[in-house]
N, C-alpha and C positions, 0 to 999 in steps of 0.2 A: 718182529719186524720178516718176513719172508722174503730169500733169496733166491733168484733166477741163472739159470745159466742156458742163454740162447746165442745165437749170432745173428746175421744180420736176415735173416730168411726161415735160422728153423729152435724153435723149442728144442734147448737138449734135454733139462731134465730142473726136477725141481720140488715144489719150495724144498730147502734150507733150514733151519733154526738162525745159523749166525755165516757170516759173509766165511768164516775162518772155513764151516763146514762142504761149505759149497767150491772155497778156493782149493781145501784137497779133493774133494769130486773131479775138477775141473784138472788138476794132474795127474791124479790118477788117467785121466780120460786123454792125455797128453804123454801118458807114458816121461812124465818129468823127474828129472832125479837129482835135479838143480838145489844145490844149500835153500837159493834165492830165485822163487821162480820170477820172472817177466811177467808185473801187473803193472799198469801204469791209472792212474784216476781219470777217469772220463769228465764226469761230476761227482756230486754227492748222488750218494748209492749206487754208485754207477764203474766197472773196473774193467780192465778188460787185458784179461793175461795169452799170451803168447807161449804157449807152446814150442818145446827145439822140435828144432831138427827134424826127421824121423825120415831116416838112408831109406824106406822102400816105402812111405809115399811119398819123399821127399818137402813136400812142406804142409804142415797145420794150418787147417784155419782158426783163428784166434777167438776165444769164448767170451762172452760175455756177461760178467757176474753182475746182477744189479737186484735192484730188487725193481717191483713189474710198476709203483709208484713214477721213478728217476727214468725206465729207460719208457716208459711213454711219455716224460718233461722233455727225453731226446728226442723226440718224434715217431718214436720206435711204434710201430701200430699195435694197440692192443688186443686184435686178435692172436697173435701170434702167441700168448698164453692161452689159449682157448686147443690150440695143436696137441693130438697124444703125444707121449714117448719114441720116437721111432728112430730103431737104428739102422745110420746111416750106410753098412758099410753092406747088408744085405741084398 
């Protein structure tokens, strides 16, 4: 099963072999050092990871950790997976 990290309009990165690998990567993106990251299940194979408050950026967008199939079932446009990874802070 392939896991991806997206948000409401951008493809972040993937595919990852496991959910745990995708979550570790999302935590690294969010500079998260909490013992238990804030993750909630939105649907089968679709999780929302909320990074901690960032004092420099004031907030960080949530990351959706999901399989392509689960995202499409939740109404995400399939074309989002065709987007290349782009660093958003450039």
